[in-house]
N, C-alpha and C positions, 0 to 999 in steps of 0.2 A: 411543619415538615411537609415537603411535597410528596404526594402519592406517586409511587412508581408506575410508570407506563408499561403495561405488560406487552402491548403490541410492539413498542420500541425495543424492549428487552428481547423478545422472541425473534424479531427481524434481525437485530444485531447479532444474536447468537447464531442464527442461520447463515448470515453472511460471514461470520468468523469461521464456521464449519466449511463453507465453500472456499474461503481463503486457504485454509489448511490443506484441503484436497488439491487445489490448484498449485500450491507451493510445494507440497511434499510428494505428490504422486504424478502430477501432470506437468512436470518441469524438466528441463535439462540442467543437470547439476555436475559440477566438478569441484575439487577441493577449494578452488579460489573464486568461483563465480557460479551463479544460478540464473537461468533464464526461465521466467514463469509469468503467468497472467494473474498472480495473486494480488496484484495491485487493484484489480477491478472491484472486488467486494469492498475493499477498504475505501476506495473512491466513492462507492455508492453510500457507505455509512457516512462519509464526510459530507456528501451532498445533502443527505437527508437530515443528519443530526449534528453536524458541526465538528470542529477540530477536537474537542475533548473526547467525544464518543469515538471518533475515528482513531485518535491516538491510543486510547485505552483498548479499543477493539483490536488494533494492529498489535499492540503489546501482548494482549491476551492470546491472540492467534499464534504469535511467535512462541510464547511460553508453552502453550498446549502442544504445538507442533514439535517443539524440542523435547518435551516430556514423553509424548506418545511415539514419535518417529524420529529418534535422534540420528543425526548424520555425523556427529562428533560431540565434543564436550560443549556443555552450555557455556555461553559467554554473554554477559549482560549488555555488552556494547551493541550487539545486534538487536537486542530487545529495545534499547534506547533508540537505535536507528529506525526500527519499526514504529515506535511511538511518534518520533519526529516526522516520519513519512505521513502517518495519518493526520497529524496536526497540520502539516503543510498543505495536504489536499483540502482539509477543512477550511483553512484560512483563505484559500483561493477560490473554493467552489461552493461554500455554504452561504446561502442567501446572497449570492453574487451572480452576475450573468455568466452563463456557461458558454462563453464565447471562446474563440481560439486563443486570444491573448491570455486569459486567465488559465486555461488548460495548459498552454505552453509554458507559462511562468511556473505553475505548480510542477509540471513534469521536469522542467529544466533544473529546478531547485532539488527535486527528489533524486533525479538521475545523476546530475553533475556534482552536487554538493554532498548529499547524504550517501548515495550509493558509491559514487566514484571516490570521493575524498575520504569520508568518514568510514565507510565499510572497508576500504582498502587499508586504512590505518588499523582497523580491528584485525583484519587478516594478517597484516604485518606483525602485530603484537602476538597473535596466536602461532604463526608459523615460523617466525624469526627471519623470514625472507625480507630482503630490502624493499622498501616502499616503491622505489622507482622500478624495480624489477617486476613488481606485480602490476604496474600501471598499464602496460600495452594491451594485454588481454582484456582488462577491465574497461579501458577506454573504448576499445572496439565494441564490446558488449553494450556499453551505455550509449554509444552513438548509434548503434543499431536499434536498441530498445526504445530510445526516446521518441522517435517518430511513430513507432508501433504503439506506444502507450498513448500518445496524443490522438492517434487515429481511433484506438479502441475506446478511449474516454469520450471522444467526440461522437462516435457512433452510439455509445451508451446513452448519452443525453440528447441525441438527435431526435427531432420530431418524427422522422421516418421510423425510428426504432423505439417508439414510445411504449413503455411498459410500466406496470404498477405492481407494487408489493403490498398485498393485503389492503388495497384501497389507499395506499400512501403513494402519491405521485412524486417523481423526482423533478417535475416541472413546475408544480405549484407546491411550495413548501408546506409540509404538514405543520400546522400551527400548534404544536404540543405545548 
């Protein structure tokens, strides 16, 4: 059995806590959509540790956020979307070039497939409103957020904004 990596666990927990704060407190939220920068900590987990850690971290952040700071009833569909979001970022950004193509591909799948299509379906199931009726506001939100997410992720991995977490660099993979 592999020995647990304490540094990886602590850093992941810290990034989950940051995600909860960004999503629950520093966001704009309505009953049908949320604008936040909670994607950044999950993206950092994905870059450092891969799709599995990012998916589990995003799901844990969603579960803790819902339990501690509920904004409505718990619905497992949103936790599934959070997990798939982390996995998607991990697939495109873990041990791969952090170029604009990979970042754009990850963001487009997350914003257009997961957030626009899947989350809209979850909201439709919860509210009983028609899927098509929910789309206009959500389309506008995702078309605005997609370039913002690309820019933020690009700046996070940019050489100009190089930073390290406890000696773990996002630019040279930590060979755990």
